[in-house]
Backbone as a chain_set.jsonl record, in Angstrom:
{"seq": "XXXXXXXXXXXXXXXXXXXXXXXXXXXXXXXXXXXXXXXXXXXXXXXXXXXXXXXXXXXXXXXXXXXXXXXX", "coords": {"N": [[12.941, -12.833, 11.292], [14.242, -10.551, 13.682], [15.258, -10.986, 16.815], [16.268, -8.942, 18.504], [14.848, -6.664, 17.938], [12.289, -7.161, 18.652], [9.196, -6.485, 20.335], [9.314, -3.702, 20.317], [7.456, -2.179, 19.153], [7.409, -1.854, 16.416], [5.988, -3.519, 14.587], [3.318, -2.949, 15.23], [3.272, -0.226, 14.631], [3.792, -0.26, 11.862], [1.609, -1.778, 10.946], [-0.509, -0.118, 11.663], [-0.042, 2.006, 9.919], [-0.477, 0.699, 7.492], [-3.222, 0.102, 7.698], [-4.249, 2.722, 7.753], [-3.545, 3.532, 5.177], [-5.104, 1.739, 3.725], [-7.718, 2.595, 4.357], [-7.583, 5.175, 3.34], [-7.335, 4.57, 0.671], [-9.837, 3.79, 0.12], [-10.848, 1.319, 0.839], [-13.171, -0.922, 2.407], [-12.95, -2.936, 4.219], [-10.615, -4.902, 5.943], [-8.53, -7.725, 6.026], [-6.553, -9.974, 7.93], [-4.111, -12.517, 8.403], [-2.535, -15.029, 10.451], [-0.151, -17.364, 11.702], [-1.417, -19.855, 13.893], [-0.012, -20.125, 16.376], [1.403, -17.782, 16.604], [1.6, -15.579, 18.709], [2.394, -12.917, 19.126], [1.843, -11.598, 16.666], [-0.911, -11.959, 16.578], [-1.636, -10.436, 18.767], [-0.955, -7.88, 17.863], [-2.838, -7.566, 15.798], [-5.181, -7.561, 17.314], [-4.757, -5.247, 18.868], [-5.1, -3.368, 16.911], [-7.767, -3.311, 16.668], [-8.917, -5.353, 15.322], [-11.053, -8.154, 14.736], [-11.283, -11.502, 15.827], [-11.976, -14.055, 13.596], [-11.869, -16.756, 13.226], [-10.462, -20.023, 12.496], [-8.741, -21.001, 9.514], [-7.709, -22.049, 6.206], [-4.903, -21.008, 4.38], [-3.137, -20.709, 1.519], [-2.227, -23.396, 1.755], [-1.634, -23.51, 4.485], [-2.504, -23.771, 7.927], [-4.205, -21.212, 9.458], [-5.077, -18.351, 11.512], [-7.76, -16.076, 11.253], [-8.354, -12.62, 11.122], [-10.286, -9.591, 11.117], [-11.26, -6.223, 10.166], [-13.562, -3.571, 9.97], [-13.985, -0.558, 8.045], [-13.655, 2.378, 9.932], [-16.398, 4.31, 11.217]], "CA": [[12.763, -11.826, 12.327], [15.431, -10.277, 14.484], [14.784, -10.865, 18.201], [16.685, -7.703, 19.179], [13.879, -5.589, 17.681], [10.955, -7.571, 19.093], [8.568, -5.732, 21.436], [9.625, -2.274, 20.246], [6.315, -1.501, 18.559], [7.536, -1.679, 14.966], [4.899, -4.203, 13.88], [2.095, -2.171, 15.462], [3.398, 1.023, 13.881], [3.658, -0.572, 10.441], [0.239, -2.22, 10.693], [-1.349, 1.076, 11.752], [0.151, 2.732, 8.658], [-1.141, -0.065, 6.429], [-4.666, 0.329, 7.828], [-4.524, 4.097, 7.324], [-3.463, 3.536, 3.717], [-6.27, 1.006, 3.214], [-8.898, 3.465, 4.469], [-7.377, 6.278, 2.405], [-7.557, 4.03, -0.679], [-11.259, 3.54, -0.044], [-11.271, -0.032, 1.209], [-14.169, -0.974, 3.47], [-12.737, -4.114, 5.061], [-9.253, -5.428, 5.857], [-8.374, -9.057, 6.607], [-5.174, -10.372, 8.206], [-3.966, -13.892, 8.883], [-1.285, -15.358, 11.128], [-0.072, -18.742, 12.176], [-2.124, -19.912, 15.182], [0.874, -19.97, 17.526], [2.116, -16.507, 16.566], [0.898, -14.752, 19.69], [2.732, -11.505, 18.94], [1.073, -11.078, 15.528], [-2.314, -11.92, 16.975], [-1.774, -9.3, 19.678], [-0.94, -6.673, 17.03], [-4.139, -7.472, 15.128], [-6.177, -7.186, 18.32], [-4.506, -3.842, 19.205], [-5.631, -2.562, 15.803], [-9.224, -3.387, 16.68], [-9.377, -6.445, 14.464], [-11.809, -9.193, 15.43], [-10.987, -12.888, 15.471], [-13.061, -14.67, 12.835], [-11.767, -18.205, 13.289], [-9.345, -20.682, 11.83], [-8.989, -21.305, 8.107], [-6.503, -22.433, 5.472], [-4.428, -20.002, 3.427], [-1.951, -21.215, 0.808], [-1.847, -24.687, 2.347], [-1.261, -23.379, 5.894], [-3.556, -23.483, 8.899], [-4.006, -19.861, 9.981], [-6.212, -17.695, 12.147], [-8.173, -14.927, 10.44], [-8.88, -11.457, 11.824], [-10.693, -8.554, 10.181], [-11.757, -4.975, 10.719], [-14.315, -2.734, 9.03], [-13.62, 0.855, 8.036], [-14.326, 3.13, 11.008], [-17.472, 5.214, 10.771]], "C": [[14.033, -11.732, 13.165], [14.984, -10.045, 15.926], [15.165, -9.564, 18.887], [15.715, -6.547, 18.929], [12.451, -5.999, 18.02], [10.496, -6.672, 20.23], [8.955, -4.259, 21.463], [8.516, -1.487, 19.549], [6.371, -1.325, 17.051], [6.387, -2.327, 14.197], [3.592, -3.428, 14.042], [2.117, -0.879, 14.655], [3.191, 0.785, 12.381], [2.219, -0.965, 10.104], [-0.736, -1.051, 10.762], [-1.253, 1.883, 10.458], [-0.533, 2.014, 7.498], [-2.651, 0.134, 6.498], [-5.038, 1.736, 7.379], [-4.497, 4.191, 5.806], [-4.656, 2.82, 3.102], [-7.516, 1.88, 3.259], [-8.784, 4.62, 3.481], [-7.634, 5.832, 0.962], [-9.018, 3.68, -0.927], [-11.723, 2.137, 0.277], [-12.254, 0.029, 2.376], [-13.87, -2.026, 4.527], [-11.295, -4.577, 4.862], [-9.199, -6.751, 6.614], [-6.885, -9.322, 6.821], [-5.176, -11.811, 8.702], [-2.614, -14.043, 9.556], [-1.307, -16.833, 11.474], [-0.702, -18.785, 13.572], [-1.233, -19.663, 16.403], [1.616, -18.649, 17.583], [1.373, -15.485, 17.429], [1.171, -13.266, 19.476], [1.94, -10.898, 17.784], [-0.402, -10.986, 15.865], [-2.572, -10.728, 17.894], [-1.793, -7.987, 18.891], [-2.298, -6.499, 16.36], [-5.227, -7.035, 16.111], [-6.003, -5.723, 18.735], [-5.084, -2.903, 18.149], [-7.154, -2.578, 15.754], [-9.784, -4.473, 15.792], [-10.051, -7.51, 15.32], [-11.422, -10.565, 14.909], [-12.196, -13.484, 14.769], [-13.006, -16.19, 12.857], [-10.531, -18.719, 12.57], [-9.734, -21.005, 10.393], [-7.691, -21.798, 7.492], [-6.164, -21.318, 4.497], [-3.13, -20.517, 2.832], [-1.37, -22.45, 1.472], [-1.349, -24.607, 3.787], [-2.515, -23.194, 6.73], [-3.244, -22.125, 9.508], [-5.237, -19.424, 10.765], [-6.489, -16.426, 11.353], [-8.775, -13.843, 11.342], [-9.336, -10.459, 10.772], [-11.171, -7.324, 10.929], [-12.475, -4.235, 9.598], [-13.803, -1.308, 9.126], [-14.36, 1.563, 9.175], [-15.375, 4.092, 10.44], [-17.032, 6.658, 10.803]], "O": [[14.778, -12.698, 13.326], [14.39, -9.01, 16.226], [14.445, -9.117, 19.779], [15.762, -5.546, 19.643], [11.507, -5.272, 17.713], [11.312, -6.161, 20.997], [8.928, -3.633, 22.522], [8.625, -0.273, 19.376], [5.477, -0.713, 16.466], [5.869, -1.736, 13.25], [2.843, -3.273, 13.078], [1.109, -0.486, 14.068], [2.492, 1.551, 11.718], [1.676, -0.531, 9.088], [-1.694, -1.003, 9.991], [-2.26, 2.385, 9.959], [-1.106, 2.659, 6.62], [-3.295, 0.317, 5.465], [-6.043, 1.918, 6.692], [-5.341, 4.862, 5.213], [-5.167, 3.247, 2.067], [-8.289, 1.906, 2.301], [-9.773, 5.003, 2.855], [-8.093, 6.62, 0.135], [-9.397, 3.318, -2.041], [-12.875, 1.793, 0.015], [-12.178, 0.92, 3.222], [-14.464, -2.015, 5.606], [-10.812, -4.635, 3.731], [-9.754, -6.877, 7.705], [-6.056, -8.942, 5.994], [-6.128, -12.26, 9.34], [-1.674, -13.298, 9.279], [-2.365, -17.46, 11.528], [-0.535, -17.847, 14.351], [-1.678, -19.042, 17.368], [2.384, -18.415, 18.516], [0.623, -14.647, 16.929], [0.267, -12.445, 19.631], [1.417, -9.791, 17.914], [-1.071, -10.029, 15.474], [-3.617, -10.085, 17.8], [-2.562, -7.082, 19.214], [-2.848, -5.398, 16.356], [-6.091, -6.228, 15.767], [-6.996, -5.023, 18.936], [-5.502, -1.787, 18.456], [-7.759, -1.933, 14.897], [-10.986, -4.514, 15.533], [-9.673, -7.74, 16.47], [-11.256, -10.765, 13.706], [-13.312, -13.425, 15.286], [-13.997, -16.846, 12.539], [-9.683, -17.956, 12.106], [-10.902, -21.25, 10.092], [-6.686, -21.946, 8.187], [-7.053, -20.752, 3.861], [-2.149, -20.735, 3.542], [-0.167, -22.532, 1.717], [-0.706, -25.542, 4.265], [-3.469, -22.545, 6.303], [-2.144, -21.908, 10.017], [-6.296, -20.046, 10.689], [-5.57, -15.783, 10.846], [-9.6, -14.127, 12.211], [-8.831, -10.474, 9.649], [-11.446, -7.358, 12.128], [-12.058, -4.266, 8.44], [-13.258, -0.897, 10.151], [-15.561, 1.363, 9.355], [-15.238, 4.608, 9.33], [-17.81, 7.548, 10.461]]}, "num_chains": 1, "name": "protein.A"}
């Protein structure tokens, strides 16, 4: 990551586009994970309306899991 581009909304913009593509592709549910201490990524997931589901393991890493259902 490049600190000079942090907090400019790029991650939120990209994640919004990914969710739009997921809904357009017909997916009903999207899951995202982040390292527990990655506050910025967690904030992006929450801005997208994703709900915290808890902690889990993914590829040998402790992560937090968020998800969102397709809007009605």
